[in-house]
LOTOR-558889 format. One line per 4 residues: number of its first residue (from 1); their letters; for each residue z, x, y of N, C-alpha, C, O. Coordinates in steps of 0.001 Angstrom, whole numbers, plus 500000, padded with zeros to 6 digits. Layout:
BEGIN
NUM) A) Z,X,Y,Z,X,Y,Z,X,Y,Z,X,Y | ... .
***
This chain:
BEGIN
1) MNNQ) 492379,510229,523445,493533,509484,522920,494451,510546,522305,494005,511247,521397 | 495726,510711,522749,496592,511587,522114,496949,511397,520968,496663,510320,520445 | 497823,512583,520099,498336,512044,518727,499427,511027,518838,499685,510306,517874 | 500052,510938,519919,501095,509837,520052,500481,508393,519883,500929,507641,519018 .
5) QQKW) 499416,508000,520746,498525,507047,520793,497804,506676,519613,497869,505498,519261 | 497084,507543,518903,496591,507616,517740,497535,507168,516562,497135,506345,515739 | 498487,507585,516510,499298,507170,515376,499823,505824,515426,499976,505086,514452 | 500096,505549,516671,500521,504142,516827,499310,503027,516616,499481,501938,516068 .
9) LFLI) 498058,503509,517155,496873,502661,516831,496672,502556,515145,496424,501486,514589 | 496798,503653,514538,496628,503709,512932,497543,502793,512564,497071,501925,511829 | 499183,502633,512927,500096,501967,512156,499515,500311,512454,499457,499511,511520 | 499171,499992,513639,498742,498681,513863,497662,498268,513205,497754,497151,512697 .
13) VLSL) 496567,498905,513055,495409,498575,512307,495773,498552,510825,495521,497515,510210 | 496340,499581,510174,496764,499463,508830,497762,498321,508520,497608,497722,507456 | 498656,498004,509254,499201,496792,508991,498704,495586,508872,499136,494676,508164 | 497492,495581,509799,496624,494252,509683,495723,494044,508369,495495,492992,507771 .
17) VWGS) 495206,495552,508047,494389,495540,506908,495299,495386,505595,494993,494511,504785 | 496278,496116,505390,497082,495952,504283,497825,494610,504251,498067,493995,503213 | 498160,494220,505465,498891,492858,505303,498004,491826,504720,498459,490973,503958 | 496624,491878,505084,495622,491010,504485,495090,491228,503062,494350,490464,502443 .
21) SFIL) 495588,492392,502652,495263,492655,501058,495919,491794,500294,495276,491402,499319 | 497213,491286,500446,497883,490390,499449,497099,489188,499168,496907,488779,498023 | 496593,488560,500350,496097,487168,500066,494727,487564,499272,494463,486862,498296 | 493741,488733,499634,492753,488861,498944,492791,489070,497573,491901,488710,496803 .
25) MKKA) 494063,489789,497179,494513,489967,495863,494600,488652,495066,494016,488507,493992 | 495342,487723,495631,495915,486484,495338,494530,485859,494892,494303,485566,493718 | 493625,485680,495920,492220,484894,495728,491408,485607,494502,490750,485030,493636 | 491621,486990,494648,490586,487739,493392,491140,487374,492114,490340,487308,491181 .
29) LIGL) 492455,487102,491868,493129,486780,490560,492888,485372,489907,493295,484984,488812 | 492067,484641,490910,491777,483362,490350,490618,483391,489072,490538,482718,488044 | 489754,484499,489633,488577,484835,488613,488907,485938,487623,488280,486151,486585 | 489891,486572,488031,489962,487926,487125,491273,488224,486829,492153,487718,487526 .
33) TPIQ) 491597,489052,485797,493143,489387,485384,493547,490540,486204,492748,491312,486735 | 494944,490625,486288,495443,491769,487059,495034,493019,486814,494990,493873,487699 | 494629,493277,485336,494086,494544,485103,492729,494790,485424,492308,495905,485735 | 492050,493782,485354,490525,493956,485935,490711,494001,487597,489909,494733,488177 .
37) VGAL) 491491,493435,488253,491341,493405,489673,491831,494852,490064,491236,495491,490931 | 493022,495392,489347,493271,497016,489510,492068,497867,489380,491633,498570,490293 | 491550,497765,488184,490472,498513,487464,489107,498561,488682,488630,499531,489271 | 488795,497284,488739,487561,497340,489656,487831,497429,491292,486903,497501,492097 .
41) RMLI) 488993,497415,491605,489388,497889,493003,489283,499489,493153,488829,500044,494154 | 489751,500121,492057,489587,501447,492281,488025,502338,491769,487668,503507,491914 | 487541,501438,491291,485906,501912,490824,485272,501680,492049,484797,502652,492637 | 485167,500380,492616,484468,500079,493952,484891,501098,495018,483972,501706,495568 .
45) TAAF) 486077,501356,495365,486745,502221,496247,486032,503642,495835,485443,504346,496655 | 486126,503855,494897,485738,505535,494638,484087,505497,494950,483690,506443,495630 | 483179,504609,494571,481900,504504,494885,481707,504521,496359,480883,505285,496859 | 482380,503769,497028,482334,503882,498650,482726,505148,499217,482128,505695,500144 .
49) LLFV) 483751,505598,498632,484185,507003,499231,483318,508177,499047,483051,508985,499937 | 482844,508222,497683,481752,509266,497422,480595,509214,498001,479908,510217,498191 | 480177,507744,498425,478972,507811,499055,479239,508350,500712,478390,509064,501246 | 480331,507990,501355,480702,508691,502778,481408,510079,502749,481353,510844,503711 .
53) GFKS) 482000,510332,501722,482984,511478,501750,482563,512555,500896,483209,513603,500909 | 481401,512402,500039,481333,513505,498996,481320,514930,499461,481849,515779,498743 | 480733,515285,500658,480605,516779,501060,482065,517084,501419,482410,518266,501441 | 482902,516171,501686,484292,516627,501949,485067,517374,500753,486040,518114,500900 .
57) LKRI) 484502,517067,499655,485339,517508,498543,485147,519039,498579,486033,519605,497940 | 484336,519794,499085,484220,521158,499268,485329,521911,500035,485435,523129,499892 | 486062,521299,500751,487105,521482,501386,488241,521624,500676,489159,522346,501066 | 488276,520906,499509,489638,520890,498394,489520,522461,497702,488516,522882,497128 .
61) EKRH) 490535,523059,497861,490742,524211,497268,491313,524231,495950,492064,523285,495715 | 491155,525029,495076,491872,525143,493637,493469,524880,493963,494016,524030,493260 | 494151,525449,494835,495641,525224,495009,496001,523738,495259,497125,523321,494981 | 494780,522726,495928,494892,521531,496396,494731,520452,495130,495129,519289,495192 .
65) WKYV) 494223,520915,494230,493880,519758,493162,494943,519225,492447,494934,518030,492151 | 496019,520082,492076,497087,519575,491426,497885,518555,492133,498442,517670,491483 | 497994,518627,493608,498573,517524,494149,497767,516493,494483,498224,515350,494483 | 496612,516716,494776,495503,515717,494837,495697,514839,493844,495831,513660,494171 .
69) AYTA) 495752,515170,492543,495877,514671,491299,497395,513753,491317,497521,512539,491160 | 498169,514500,491495,499555,513673,491672,499637,512690,492647,500246,511681,492292 | 499115,512701,493979,499114,511630,494622,498137,510441,494311,498295,509312,494778 | 497148,510794,493507,496140,509824,493105,496822,508968,491939,496559,507766,491894 .
73) VLGT) 497653,509507,491030,498310,508704,490179,499673,507978,490940,500026,506857,490574 | 500257,508558,491806,501529,508100,492273,501329,506999,493493,502074,506037,493675 | 500212,507324,494262,500264,506517,495389,498860,505470,495136,498536,504717,496053 | 498193,505482,494043,497128,504598,493752,496882,504224,492408,496787,503009,492241 .
77) FFPV) 496770,504846,491534,496666,504404,489951,497793,503321,489727,497479,502132,489779 | 499015,503676,489495,500079,502872,488884,500104,501414,490073,499990,500228,489762 | 500289,501996,491457,500800,501071,492332,499543,499873,492563,499869,498776,493017 | 498349,500112,492279,497295,499138,492257,497546,497922,490949,497291,496721,491036 .
81) FLFA) 497938,498425,490127,498142,497561,488972,499425,496792,489122,499385,495563,489063 | 500580,497437,489317,501703,496967,489663,501693,495845,490608,502300,494829,490269 | 501034,495878,491861,501023,495042,492706,500115,493843,492294,500345,492709,492715 | 499013,494143,491407,498230,492900,490836,499008,492016,490041,498928,490800,490215 .
85) FAVS) 499865,492595,489053,500569,491959,488389,501649,491163,489107,501847,489968,488889 | 502322,491885,489960,503331,491181,490976,502689,489844,491676,503237,488743,491728 | 501316,490218,492238,500825,488913,493147,500454,487746,492145,500233,486595,492523 | 500409,488172,490795,499805,486938,490004,500826,486238,489400,500607,485406,488520 .
89) KIDS) 502371,486624,489972,503486,485839,489350,504195,485367,490690,504759,484273,490666 | 504204,486038,491732,505001,486023,493071,503931,485469,493983,502744,485765,493849 | 504450,484550,495034,503677,484314,496411,502904,485573,496894,503396,486612,496453 | 501922,485725,497612,501475,486863,498052,502429,487652,499145,502530,488876,499236 .
93) SIPA) 503092,486688,499935,503937,487099,500915,505019,488013,500282,505410,489021,500871 | 505437,487682,499211,506706,488137,498568,506475,489743,498418,507097,490434,499225 | 505795,490292,497639,505275,491464,497291,505233,492333,498709,505904,493351,498878 | 504452,491839,499568,504304,492443,500960,505648,492800,501689,505794,493862,502294 .
97) ILNS) 506591,491863,501591,508031,492093,502017,508836,493001,501120,509497,493867,501691 | 508873,492951,500080,509304,494135,499005,508893,495422,499392,509681,496363,499486 | 507721,495497,499615,506878,496799,499906,507552,497532,501083,507459,498745,501269 | 508170,496759,501779,509168,497499,502947,510226,498292,502332,510845,499040,503089 .
101) LTPF) 510515,498270,501226,511267,499426,500487,510581,500906,500670,511160,501968,500440 | 509486,500789,501043,509051,502259,501035,509416,503361,502046,509372,504553,501740 | 509703,503006,503013,510095,503706,504191,511648,504285,503602,511886,505491,503678 | 512486,503499,503121,513716,503859,502372,513754,504836,501355,514613,505717,501311 .
105) NTFI) 512694,504678,500407,512429,505582,499537,511828,506649,499991,512043,507679,499352 | 511102,506720,500950,510510,507794,501582,511693,508784,502102,511777,509976,501807 | 512458,508163,502813,513776,508990,503388,514334,509746,502434,514453,510970,502490 | 514776,508855,501316,515776,509125,500228,515206,510616,499639,515730,511730,499639 .
109) FGAL) 513847,510111,499119,513327,511335,498123,512924,512386,498902,512769,513484,498366 | 512664,512197,500443,511888,513288,501066,513243,514305,501335,513233,515529,501465 | 514279,513476,501367,515728,514624,501735,516060,515033,500332,516467,516192,500265 | 515997,514423,499252,516574,514835,497912,515612,515882,497225,516015,516936,496733 .
113) VFGF) 514438,515515,497244,513447,516292,496475,512553,517097,497086,512119,518118,496552 | 512185,516656,498358,511328,517699,499322,511847,518474,500336,511121,519253,500954 | 513181,518331,500610,513690,518961,501556,513415,518894,502944,513443,519839,503732 | 513108,517542,503222,512615,517258,504648,514163,516809,505120,515032,516199,504496 .
117) TFKR) 514150,517372,506504,515428,516722,507358,514763,515746,508155,513593,515833,508529 | 515716,514620,508453,515756,513691,509276,516953,513446,510334,518066,513952,510185 | 516590,512583,511459,517444,512522,512374,518540,511375,512141,518196,510416,511450 | 519733,511406,512629,520604,510389,512133,519918,508812,512483,519938,507799,511784 .
121) KQFY) 519444,508991,513548,518640,507438,514205,517745,507077,513482,517461,505880,513433 | 516978,508132,512635,515615,507612,511788,516695,507067,510530,516232,506127,509885 | 517662,507402,510234,518432,506800,508985,518861,505421,509298,518763,504516,508469 | 519437,505217,510738,519764,503823,510975,518750,503026,511186,518951,501828,510988 .
125) GVLI) 517384,503472,511644,516248,502879,511847,515752,502065,510374,515420,500884,510277 | 515819,503088,509294,515676,502627,508014,516324,501612,507713,515770,500533,507503 | 517780,501815,507634,518662,500689,507218,518642,499270,508090,518968,498209,507558 | 518219,499360,509508,517938,498261,510260,516615,497448,509474,516590,496256,509170 .
129) GLAG) 515619,498393,509264,514447,497788,508697,514683,497150,507404,514238,496046,507091 | 515454,497950,506623,515779,497228,505098,516553,496086,505084,516515,495200,504230 | 517457,496155,506341,518284,494666,506460,517326,493680,506836,517492,492550,506378 | 516517,493859,507459,515610,492585,507994,514578,492315,506661,514080,491212,506439 .
133) TLIL) 514370,493400,505900,513739,492845,504615,514645,492171,503763,514168,491240,503114 | 515885,492440,503614,516550,491814,502884,516839,490340,502965,516975,489491,502083 | 516892,490280,504280,516869,488653,504696,515638,487951,504537,515753,486747,504305 | 514408,488456,504612,513103,487994,504207,513096,487637,502881,512507,486621,502511 .
137) ILKG) 513814,488519,501956,513623,488393,500574,514512,487117,500181,514108,486192,499476 | 515983,487235,500839,516960,486189,500311,516314,484629,500842,516409,483609,500159 | 515709,484689,502074,515301,483361,502742,514124,483051,501687,514092,481935,501168 | 513233,483943,501388,512066,483606,500462,512262,483231,499097,511375,482642,498478 .
141) AELN) 513404,483542,498566,513955,483051,497308,514662,481636,497509,514603,480796,496611 | 515301,481402,498649,515656,479865,498974,514544,479002,499091,514583,477853,498651 | 513480,479514,499698,512335,478597,499935,511571,478555,498751,510842,477576,498591 | 511605,479495,497837,510732,479533,496555,511487,479626,495370,511343,480634,494679 .
145) PNQN) 512385,478609,494968,513314,478794,493822,512702,479041,492333,513335,479511,491387 | 511350,478629,492319,510933,478809,491123,509870,480063,490834,509187,480161,489815 | 509877,480916,491854,509332,482377,491723,509981,483084,490793,511206,482980,490729 | 509317,483882,489958,509920,484909,488958,510284,486248,489792,509414,487109,489922 .
149) YWYA) 511379,486399,490274,511752,487506,491005,511936,488878,490157,512241,489944,490692 | 511678,488691,488551,511773,489924,487980,510670,490836,488068,510692,492008,487694 | 509666,490204,488606,508397,490905,488917,508431,491702,490118,507580,492544,490407 | 509621,491357,490928,509848,492413,492156,510347,493482,491776,510581,494363,492603 .
153) ILIL) 510629,493654,490420,510960,495279,489982,509636,496133,489894,509773,497357,489873 | 508489,495649,489845,507079,496281,489792,506974,496761,491257,506331,497792,491452 | 507608,496046,492439,507013,496490,493588,508247,497486,493960,507976,498346,494797 | 509055,497476,493639,510102,498613,493589,509750,499838,493196,509971,500870,493828 .
157) IASI) 509112,499734,491985,508527,501033,491223,507415,501365,491852,507268,502587,491862 | 506491,500726,492433,505286,500848,493101,505741,501799,494614,505214,502860,494948 | 506793,501106,495323,507233,501925,496622,507852,503180,496297,507863,504028,497189 | 508448,503501,495019,508887,504708,494977,507534,505708,494558,507514,506880,494935 .
161) GYAF) 506748,505298,493985,505668,505891,493905,504854,506322,495181,504413,507470,495244 | 504630,505351,496280,504245,505664,497551,505237,506483,498248,504747,507280,499049 | 506455,506483,498144,507067,507552,498886,506966,509070,498408,507136,510027,499163 | 506677,509154,497106,506382,510497,496554,505011,510861,497072,504699,512027,497315 .
165) NVNM) 504170,509790,497240,502894,510196,497601,502719,510761,498980,502083,511805,499122 | 503296,510076,500102,503639,510557,501373,504274,511605,501485,503795,512332,502356 | 505272,512065,500912,505917,513165,501027,505206,514225,500565,505258,515227,501278 | 504417,514302,499364,503598,515281,498829,502383,515449,499762,501952,516602,499785 .
169) IKKY) 501846,514713,500403,500752,514907,501219,501173,515588,502596,500430,516438,503086 | 502427,515200,503258,503033,515955,504221,503204,517395,503894,502665,518294,504540 | 503997,517581,502836,504577,518961,502404,503428,519849,501895,503354,520986,502360 | 502459,519414,500920,501612,520202,500024,500070,519971,500748,499312,520933,500627 .
173) LDDL) 499662,519047,501322,498188,518645,501657,498090,518518,503106,497153,517961,503678 | 499104,519062,503685,499211,518936,505396,498041,519775,505963,497745,519561,507138 | 497248,520826,505183,496160,521560,505641,494794,520947,505224,493750,521559,505449 | 494807,519971,504734,493505,519344,504236,493480,517873,504990,494423,517116,505222 .
177) DALA) 491945,517716,505322,491876,516612,506081,491799,515344,505158,491482,515427,503971 | 492124,514116,505812,492615,512878,505286,491230,512194,504260,491412,511406,503331 | 489947,512691,504680,488742,512145,503811,489045,512891,502692,489418,512320,501668 | 488918,514294,502758,488965,514873,501629,489967,514485,500506,489670,514298,499326 .
181) ITTG) 491059,514406,501000,492425,513803,500092,492124,512583,499250,492407,512375,498071 | 491419,511746,500215,491175,510214,499724,490279,510297,498616,490472,509854,497483 | 489049,511048,499151,487892,511055,498205,488224,511717,496899,487772,511266,495847 | 489083,512887,496940,489323,513621,495905,490346,512819,495266,490533,513240,494124 .
185) NFLL) 491019,511914,495528,492142,511045,494839,490980,510291,493860,490827,510549,492667 | 490234,509349,494597,489452,508451,493668,488279,509042,492962,487757,508383,492062 | 487774,510314,493304,487067,511045,492306,487837,511142,490900,487249,510859,489856 | 488990,511495,490917,489899,511786,489532,490296,510271,488922,490685,510146,487760 .
189) LIIP) 490168,509259,489740,490420,507877,488984,489434,507312,488493,489665,506259,487900 | 488303,507699,488548,487047,507149,488284,487126,506732,486565,486941,505632,486043 | 487411,507824,486040,487353,507841,484327,488444,507074,483861,488118,506260,482997 | 489722,507086,484190,490927,506283,483931,490356,504837,484288,490057,504045,483394 .
193) AFVV) 490255,504611,485303,489848,503193,485649,488794,502510,484984,488820,501301,484755 | 487788,503342,484646,486685,502791,483846,486997,502529,482469,486502,501621,481802 | 487873,503401,482062,488430,503336,480347,489540,501759,480414,489637,500914,479524 | 490181,501771,481623,491072,500502,481548,490244,499143,481645,490617,498082,481144 .
197) LIFS) 489044,499334,482377,488380,498376,482691,487634,497728,481355,487628,496522,481104 | 487072,498648,480633,486588,498683,479352,487574,497979,478362,487102,497070,477678 | 488738,498266,478230,489915,497736,477525,490382,496635,477916,491039,495952,477129 | 490165,496245,479128,490494,494843,479551,489612,493576,479214,489799,492419,479594 .
201) GFFS) 488519,494114,478342,487455,492928,478008,486659,492566,478955,486114,491473,478802 | 486386,493259,480054,485680,492654,481234,484000,492682,480936,483140,491998,481490 | 483859,493545,480039,482202,493645,479895,482055,492653,478679,480910,492469,478267 | 482913,492112,478172,482638,491425,476851,482912,489948,477129,482326,489068,476499 .
205) TFEV) 483854,489679,478125,484224,488370,478473,483688,487758,479752,483688,486530,479833 | 483187,488557,480857,483117,488196,482045,481580,487251,482076,480481,487502,481582 | 482067,486101,482874,480829,485096,483012,480700,485248,484491,481559,485704,485245 | 479386,484759,484841,479216,484440,486191,479291,482950,486571,478596,482039,486122 .
209) TTET) 480295,482882,487509,480720,481313,487886,481009,481663,489323,480992,482766,489870 | 481307,480335,489859,481670,480368,491305,482992,480999,491413,483079,481692,492426 | 484007,480976,490711,485231,481675,491073,485152,483213,490630,485719,484037,491347 | 484563,483579,489633,484313,485079,489168,483692,485909,490305,484125,486955,490790 .
213) TSAL) 482194,484975,490738,481748,485653,492053,482451,485764,493210,482188,486725,493932 | 483390,484897,493584,484249,484967,494684,485165,485816,494387,485599,486439,495356 | 485593,486049,493431,486598,487192,493009,486050,488470,493299,486601,489255,494069 | 484791,488747,492600,484079,490357,493154,484080,490301,494612,484560,491284,495177 .
217) GYIT) 483632,489331,495345,483547,489405,496865,484777,489699,497463,484754,490488,498408 | 485928,489190,497077,487459,489459,497484,487813,491021,497223,488426,491698,498048 | 487379,491483,496046,487736,492561,495451,487049,493849,496137,487515,494969,496342 | 485661,493252,496446,484794,494425,497102,485373,494567,498747,485353,495685,499263 .
221) ILAV) 485790,493601,499383,486269,493684,500638,487823,494602,500567,488188,495487,501341 | 488462,494113,499515,489721,494698,499461,489688,496194,498957,490620,496953,499224 | 488574,496607,498208,488386,498013,497773,487907,498803,499129,488582,499703,499628 | 486749,498385,499619,486259,499214,500832,486887,499319,501942,486960,500433,502459 .
225) VGTG) 487513,498139,502596,488416,498064,503720,489840,498306,503610,490425,499124,504320 | 490429,497559,502674,492003,497608,502142,492203,499069,501444,493296,499620,501577 | 491395,499564,500867,491610,500882,500219,490917,502183,500624,491434,503258,500928 | 489585,501826,500555,489021,503025,501006,489278,503701,502385,489740,504833,502528 .
229) IAKV) 488925,502875,503349,488992,503188,504785,490268,503206,504942,490630,504307,505356 | 491175,502422,504785,492786,502297,505098,493340,503604,504349,494246,504148,504981 | 493089,504056,503475,493752,505267,502835,493201,506383,503601,493979,507323,503766 | 491976,506493,504130,491800,507663,504947,492531,507557,506257,492903,508615,506763 .
233) LFNK) 492825,506267,506962,493440,506254,508108,494977,506598,507875,495624,507137,508774 | 495528,506284,506686,496817,506474,506334,497174,507924,506225,498134,508492,506745 | 496188,508455,505418,496628,510237,505418,496366,510905,506594,496822,512024,506830 | 495465,510115,507552,495503,511068,508972,496815,510670,509676,497434,511475,510371 .
237) MVHL) 497200,509459,509483,498690,509085,510308,499764,510207,509637,500580,510824,510322 | 499633,510341,508345,500709,511133,507965,500661,512633,508205,501698,513236,507931 | 499643,513335,508667,499361,514375,509294,499796,514331,510535,500438,515276,510991 | 499499,513168,511308,499845,513053,512842,501574,512778,513215,502131,513029,514283 .
241) SSPV) 502142,512230,512056,503440,511918,512149,504232,512282,511034,503748,512975,510139 | 505482,511856,510997,506180,512224,509927,506140,511310,508745,505684,510172,508854 | 506596,511771,507636,506410,510947,506304,507136,509297,506554,506674,508228,506154 | 508381,509529,507330,509057,508246,507515,508262,507223,508280,508180,506073,507849 .
245) FAAS) 507614,507629,509511,506944,506925,510281,505775,506286,509883,505453,505158,510256 | 505063,507078,509041,503944,506447,508050,504105,505682,507297,503252,504823,507071 | 505261,505745,506660,505650,504732,505396,506481,503475,506304,507086,502568,505731 | 506416,503565,507413,506991,502341,508400,505999,501375,508384,506335,500228,508679 .
249) VTYL) 504601,501651,508038,503672,500786,508345,503842,499524,507315,503316,498423,507473 | 504694,499919,506217,505138,498671,505469,506326,497769,505967,506729,496768,505374 | 506784,498229,507042,507673,497350,507683,506792,496150,508394,507291,495025,508377 | 505815,496290,508870,504815,495689,509808,503884,494423,508841,503578,493277,509171 .
253) IPAV) 503554,495338,507290,502647,494579,506520,503141,493018,506304,502326,492097,506365 | 504376,492824,506077,504979,491380,505716,504839,490223,507047,504977,489008,506899 | 504604,490755,508060,504325,489877,509125,502872,489294,509121,502619,488091,509196 | 501868,490391,509016,500617,489737,508493,500423,488900,507386,499760,487864,507334 .
257) AVMW) 501360,489704,506113,500811,488903,504857,501415,487502,504876,500858,486573,504289 | 502608,487346,505582,503484,486181,505776,502427,485075,506389,502194,483969,505902 | 501849,485639,507570,500959,484543,508283,499905,484002,507529,499591,482820,507675 | 499210,484888,506578,498230,484665,505619,498898,483730,504800,498282,482668,504713 .
261) GIID) 499958,483780,504171,500591,482846,503344,500875,481495,503958,500917,480491,503247 | 501061,481449,505205,501316,480146,505753,499912,479361,505816,499827,478164,505541 | 498916,480086,506170,497573,479606,506206,497027,478961,504763,496185,478086,504560 | 497793,479694,503905,497188,479514,502360,498242,478229,501870,498006,477538,500879 .
265) GEKL) 499246,478078,502611,500360,477007,502366,501595,477470,501812,502321,476759,501117 | 501862,478777,502147,503226,479054,501603,504387,478689,502871,504023,478143,503913 | 505439,478972,502679,506529,478612,503682,506853,479734,504376,506542,480879,504050 | 507605,479343,505529,508042,480363,506585,509164,479663,507351,509013,478529,507805 .
269) SLIQ) 510240,480331,507479,511298,479681,508352,511577,480509,509531,511103,481646,509554 | 512315,480068,510556,512682,480606,511559,513397,481862,511399,513200,482838,512123 | 514237,481823,510434,515117,483093,510114,514239,484324,509722,514494,485496,509999 | 512995,483782,508924,512172,484917,508544,511659,485545,509687,511697,486769,509816 .
273) LLAG) 511143,484730,510592,510765,485160,511986,511570,486293,512635,511163,487364,513085 | 512745,485822,512576,513955,486781,513297,513992,487912,512495,514048,488991,513085 | 513971,487908,511066,514093,489162,510333,512624,490078,510739,512602,491308,510786 | 511692,489375,510954,510357,490266,511047,510935,491054,512647,510747,492251,512864 .
277) GIIL) 511470,490350,513397,511925,490995,514719,512773,492271,514361,512408,493389,514723 | 513886,492063,513656,514596,493228,513039,513998,494398,512773,514169,495475,513343 | 513058,494050,511590,511926,495034,511107,511364,495889,512348,511576,497100,512403 | 510851,495409,513049,510268,495760,514039,510900,496838,514776,510449,497960,515007 .
281) FGVW) 512069,496304,515127,513180,497083,515870,513433,498539,515045,513390,499617,515638 | 513664,498440,513810,513615,499362,512652,512803,500361,513092,513283,501431,513467 | 511352,500097,513094,510306,500993,513173,510299,501497,514354,509850,502641,514428 | 510738,500891,515535,510747,501611,516892,511849,502648,516716,511574,503794,517073 .
285) LVNK) 512962,502423,516256,514058,503245,516171,513690,504686,515269,514105,505834,515426 | 512816,504159,514352,512494,505343,513343,511462,506407,514302,511465,507633,514189 | 510667,505682,515180,509826,506639,515863,510502,507397,516920,510294,508581,517185 | 511379,506561,517536,512195,507180,518818,512750,508545,518269,512561,509581,518906 .
289) AR) 513342,508535,517245,514283,509843,516933,513098,510460,516037,512884,510267,514840 | 512318,511337,517044,511528,512226,516616,511874,513836,516615,511052,514643,516181 .
***
């Protein structure tokens, strides 16, 4: 399988995995607080990655660690908590839709901060995808008038963090393999995540019930598959493609998240399906302008 085929395969797999992450967060929040969901997600992921990727840490040189730390904070630590809080207040499909702003931010900050150049067609592709995202947001607001859309700001902040993360990986960590980057990220997050979990009251208030047991099960799936394995695949995709293409996975995530939302009783309209088609066209245009 050549690089072109691999990056599209990664894009499809990640859209399925991350699109399912929002419903898993929603279910986990039934038995746990947003802070606990975020902290446990990082700790379980760290345990999994250190088990399968501990040897890869020796490939991280001294010059890499600064950027491994930056990407850990901007691409994982803060977004994990921001998304958990947003999903606790907004239907799970809405944060997935708002996360589609990531490619737009990747394009803007990549050009302004990191000095990357992009083709005009890529810019048009980003705008088309963004237009589809706005249609989804506006229609979602119409179907769910009682949602607290102030929490959408949290997703915007997270998408900016993701934008810096993907640009840093491409510019400063391109010579480091995906497993080493991801394992290094979570090694650095163990202590901060554990401190947060302590102050969340988890160890003093947690009780074994049907809800909390189910929540831990959802968090484990989310951590191992939706964070650990998916992060490795994503970092590999960044190496194989451009930062904007890699971030375009967030254009496909809403389709999967909305499907899960329908299964869970959330609403979807024909206009939202049309918006999904517009988003897919934007992704195709971004990739075509290599």
